[in-house]
Backbone bond lengths (Angstrom), bond angles and torsions (degrees), N, CA, C in turn:
res aa  C-N    CA-C-N  psi(-1)  N-CA   C-N-CA  omega(-1)  CA-C   N-CA-C  phi
1 X - - - 1.451 - - 1.531 108.47 -
2 X 1.304 115.62 134.15 1.464 121.71 176.64 1.520 108.04 -78.25
3 X 1.338 116.70 123.18 1.459 121.80 178.13 1.525 108.02 -111.14
4 X 1.319 116.32 100.44 1.456 120.98 -176.24 1.524 112.36 -64.19
5 X 1.317 117.45 -29.14 1.462 119.39 179.74 1.524 112.09 -65.75
6 X 1.334 117.57 -21.92 1.460 120.37 177.85 1.529 111.77 -68.15
7 X 1.314 117.54 -21.48 1.459 121.30 -177.97 1.529 112.31 -78.88
8 X 1.331 117.54 -14.14 1.461 120.67 -178.61 1.523 110.04 -80.32
9 X 1.307 115.79 137.50 1.461 120.52 179.58 1.522 110.11 -64.77
10 X 1.308 116.12 138.26 1.461 120.71 177.72 1.521 111.05 -91.79
11 X 1.322 117.20 -35.79 1.458 121.38 178.94 1.516 107.78 -91.26
12 X 1.306 115.90 110.88 1.468 119.70 -176.03 1.520 112.72 -111.40
13 X 1.321 116.85 15.31 1.457 120.82 179.62 1.525 109.80 -84.05
14 X 1.339 115.51 146.09 1.459 120.77 173.76 1.522 108.71 -153.02
15 X 1.325 114.78 160.65 1.461 122.03 179.32 1.515 108.76 -111.17
16 X 1.329 115.57 137.68 1.462 120.58 176.08 1.521 107.22 -142.85
17 X 1.312 116.42 121.64 1.461 123.20 -179.75 1.528 112.22 52.89
18 X 1.334 115.68 40.19 1.448 121.01 175.56 1.522 115.51 82.46
19 X 1.322 117.87 0.96 1.463 120.96 178.95 1.519 109.49 -114.67
20 X 1.333 115.15 148.43 1.458 120.49 179.94 1.517 110.78 -95.77
21 X 1.330 115.01 138.61 1.457 122.80 179.76 1.520 108.43 -135.49
22 X 1.305 114.92 166.93 1.458 121.57 173.81 1.527 106.38 -131.77
23 X 1.333 115.77 127.77 1.461 118.22 177.48 1.516 109.62 -87.82
24 X 1.317 114.75 160.68 1.460 121.19 177.43 1.515 108.68 -126.97
25 X 1.302 115.99 159.37 1.459 119.92 172.96 1.519 107.30 -73.83
26 X 1.304 116.04 139.15 1.464 120.62 -177.38 1.521 110.42 -112.27
27 X 1.307 114.85 160.11 1.460 120.66 176.24 1.526 108.69 -62.69
28 X 1.302 116.53 146.26 1.473 120.62 -177.32 1.521 112.26 -55.95
29 X 1.328 118.57 -28.36 1.466 120.80 -177.25 1.530 111.93 -67.19
30 X 1.335 117.29 -26.45 1.463 119.37 176.20 1.525 109.41 -65.45
31 X 1.315 115.79 -42.77 1.462 119.81 -179.11 1.527 111.38 -70.84
32 X 1.326 117.60 -41.77 1.462 118.54 -178.81 1.528 112.34 -72.07
33 X 1.326 117.48 -22.05 1.469 119.41 178.23 1.521 111.26 -63.18
34 X 1.312 115.73 -21.87 1.459 120.93 -179.58 1.529 110.84 -64.89
35 X 1.314 116.65 -37.44 1.455 119.50 -177.53 1.524 112.55 -94.28
36 X 1.325 116.72 -11.22 1.461 120.03 177.60 1.521 110.36 -71.92
37 X 1.305 115.04 162.07 1.463 121.51 -179.97 1.523 111.43 -62.25
38 X 1.315 118.02 -27.89 1.456 120.43 178.71 1.506 113.74 71.50
39 X 1.329 117.97 22.07 1.460 120.26 176.69 1.509 114.62 75.83
40 X 1.321 117.71 18.71 1.460 119.87 -178.77 1.522 111.84 -86.51
41 X 1.307 116.94 9.90 1.465 121.98 177.27 1.524 112.91 55.85
42 X 1.324 115.92 40.01 1.455 119.67 175.61 1.509 114.86 79.71
43 X 1.328 119.05 -1.37 1.466 121.05 179.17 1.519 109.67 -82.49
44 X 1.325 115.76 141.82 1.452 119.69 174.77 1.522 108.69 -70.97
45 X 1.330 117.14 133.79 1.462 119.22 179.75 1.524 110.93 -71.68
46 X 1.310 115.56 150.87 1.461 120.25 174.74 1.525 108.09 -73.96
47 X 1.320 116.87 166.68 1.466 120.68 177.35 1.526 110.24 -59.83
48 X 1.313 116.63 -39.88 1.470 120.99 178.48 1.519 110.39 -61.92
49 X 1.321 117.35 -43.40 1.469 120.81 179.11 1.527 111.14 -64.67
50 X 1.316 117.29 -38.13 1.465 120.54 179.60 1.522 111.11 -64.30
51 X 1.321 116.90 -45.61 1.462 120.35 179.79 1.526 110.12 -66.49
52 X 1.323 116.89 -41.52 1.466 119.72 179.68 1.522 110.75 -63.12
53 X 1.315 117.30 -35.30 1.461 120.87 177.33 1.530 110.75 -62.93
54 X 1.332 116.78 -42.38 1.466 120.27 176.35 1.525 110.51 -61.39
55 X 1.314 116.11 -47.58 1.462 121.02 -178.52 1.522 110.79 -61.84
56 X 1.320 117.34 -37.00 1.463 121.04 179.20 1.523 112.09 -71.31
57 X 1.342 117.44 -32.29 1.461 120.91 -176.85 1.526 114.30 -84.46
58 X 1.318 118.53 -29.53 1.466 121.23 -176.10 1.529 112.13 -53.88
59 X 1.333 120.77 -47.10 1.467 119.53 -179.48 1.531 113.75 -59.93
60 X 1.330 118.20 -24.85 1.469 120.95 178.18 1.528 111.93 -63.54
61 X 1.325 117.07 -21.95 1.462 122.07 -178.48 1.530 112.45 -88.78
62 X 1.335 117.89 -2.25 1.460 120.90 -172.00 1.516 112.44 -102.95
63 X 1.320 114.18 141.90 1.454 121.70 176.41 1.535 108.13 -68.16
64 X 1.310 115.89 145.43 1.456 120.80 -177.51 1.528 113.06 -74.86
65 X 1.348 117.40 -12.39 1.469 119.88 177.56 1.518 110.25 -54.73
66 X 1.308 115.70 139.14 1.470 122.11 178.64 1.526 112.71 56.10
67 X 1.327 116.65 30.40 1.476 121.42 177.62 1.523 113.08 55.45
68 X 1.339 116.67 38.39 1.457 121.11 -178.09 1.522 114.59 -50.65
69 X 1.354 119.00 -51.86 1.469 118.50 -179.17 1.530 113.13 -61.22
70 X 1.322 117.13 -42.28 1.472 120.05 -178.99 1.526 111.13 -66.93
71 X 1.329 116.82 -40.16 1.470 119.73 178.73 1.522 111.14 -65.47
72 X 1.352 116.45 -39.08 1.459 119.37 179.10 1.525 110.31 -66.73
73 X 1.333 117.45 -42.20 1.473 120.08 177.76 1.521 110.63 -58.38
74 X 1.337 116.59 -41.51 1.461 120.16 179.27 1.529 110.77 -65.02
75 X 1.331 117.18 -41.69 1.468 120.24 178.88 1.526 111.34 -62.97
76 X 1.331 115.79 -47.27 1.467 119.77 -175.22 1.522 112.88 -75.13
77 X 1.324 116.73 -23.31 1.463 119.64 -178.64 1.506 114.30 -97.46
78 X 1.340 116.48 -5.34 1.459 120.24 -176.61 1.514 112.58 -71.71
79 X 1.319 116.51 126.58 1.468 120.97 179.25 1.525 111.37 -85.05
80 X 1.353 116.89 -19.51 1.458 119.47 -178.25 1.527 112.01 -76.77
81 X 1.343 117.77 -26.67 1.469 122.40 176.94 1.520 108.14 -128.47
82 X 1.331 117.40 80.63 1.462 119.41 -177.76 1.528 112.11 -61.82
83 X 1.315 115.18 141.22 1.462 122.19 178.91 1.524 107.92 -100.16
84 X 1.331 117.73 125.86 1.462 119.03 178.37 1.530 111.04 -59.03
85 X 1.303 115.94 139.11 1.461 121.38 -177.65 1.528 111.01 -58.81
86 X 1.321 117.39 -31.80 1.458 120.49 178.16 1.516 112.15 -63.04
87 X 1.336 116.84 -36.16 1.463 120.24 177.91 1.525 110.82 -69.85
88 X 1.325 116.89 -40.04 1.469 120.55 177.77 1.523 109.15 -60.67
89 X 1.320 116.44 -47.31 1.460 121.34 -179.47 1.529 111.31 -63.87
90 X 1.331 117.53 -43.82 1.466 121.11 -179.39 1.525 111.04 -63.38
91 X 1.326 117.17 -41.99 1.467 120.49 177.89 1.516 110.76 -62.81
92 X 1.317 116.55 -45.68 1.458 121.05 -178.65 1.531 111.06 -61.89
93 X 1.319 116.83 -46.58 1.464 120.04 179.97 1.523 110.94 -63.13
94 X 1.333 116.65 -40.21 1.462 119.89 178.96 1.527 110.35 -64.50
95 X 1.337 117.74 -43.86 1.466 120.49 178.61 1.527 111.05 -60.77
96 X 1.327 116.79 -41.37 1.467 119.73 176.58 1.525 110.73 -60.91
97 X 1.313 115.66 -43.67 1.465 120.16 -177.59 1.522 111.60 -64.20
98 X 1.339 117.84 -48.44 1.461 119.55 -175.21 1.525 112.71 -73.90
99 X 1.330 117.63 -28.11 1.466 118.64 -179.56 1.516 112.73 -86.86
100 X 1.320 117.35 -22.81 1.464 119.33 179.44 1.524 111.67 -97.42
101 X 1.326 116.47 -16.49 1.457 120.02 -178.12 1.513 113.10 75.65
102 X 1.335 116.70 14.77 1.458 120.57 -179.04 1.522 109.09 -126.90
103 X 1.319 117.14 136.50 1.460 118.84 178.84 1.522 111.28 -68.07
104 X 1.336 115.35 145.71 1.456 119.62 179.73 1.521 112.08 -99.51
105 X 1.338 117.44 -12.89 1.461 119.69 -179.45 1.517 110.30 -69.95
106 X 1.303 114.86 140.23 1.450 120.25 176.36 1.523 108.62 -74.20
107 X 1.326 118.78 140.05 1.462 119.42 177.00 1.520 110.02 -65.59
108 X 1.316 115.65 148.37 1.460 118.36 178.60 1.517 108.67 -69.90
109 X 1.329 116.52 143.98 1.465 119.03 -177.34 1.521 111.46 -68.20
110 X 1.297 114.78 144.42 1.463 120.56 175.73 1.513 108.54 -86.13
111 X 1.328 116.83 144.54 1.470 118.16 176.57 1.524 109.91 -66.03
112 X 1.323 116.58 145.16 1.453 121.06 179.39 1.512 112.20 -74.12
113 X 1.296 116.21 152.12 1.470 121.00 175.20 1.505 112.86 77.54
114 X 1.320 114.49 -177.72 1.465 121.25 -175.92 1.509 112.41 -90.27
115 X 1.292 117.77 -8.88 1.459 119.07 -176.65 1.513 111.11 83.82
116 X 1.314 116.76 178.34 1.462 120.85 -177.74 1.519 109.78 -97.79
117 X 1.276 113.73 143.45 1.470 120.49 174.84 1.512 107.84 -117.91
118 X 1.289 116.41 173.81 1.474 120.15 178.79 1.515 112.31 -60.25
119 X 1.334 117.97 -27.32 1.454 122.03 -177.38 1.517 112.73 -83.75
120 X 1.337 118.77 -14.64 1.467 118.09 -175.13 1.495 113.42 -96.84
């Protein structure tokens, strides 16, 4: 018998910027909101808006134990200890991957054609 619950991670703890957090499974609408227009009336978001959207969504993935969402908001919003944008993006992609059960990395491209053989 296929037991889908076995596919869910049991250890949900992770470290970010020296602090420990626990992620939670989120409602599917949180994940699909990422690809939705988000009420921007068809306008492409600026880079600042895109990063702010990530920062606003990350706490939604965190368990409320030990004030996880509030601590993450403080870390990501702190001007005294800036967080590199690459770390914000990496955390967000990882949270999407572990909560959706699907990898976010793009597959590496396959070389075109059949390649060379001894006869060619």
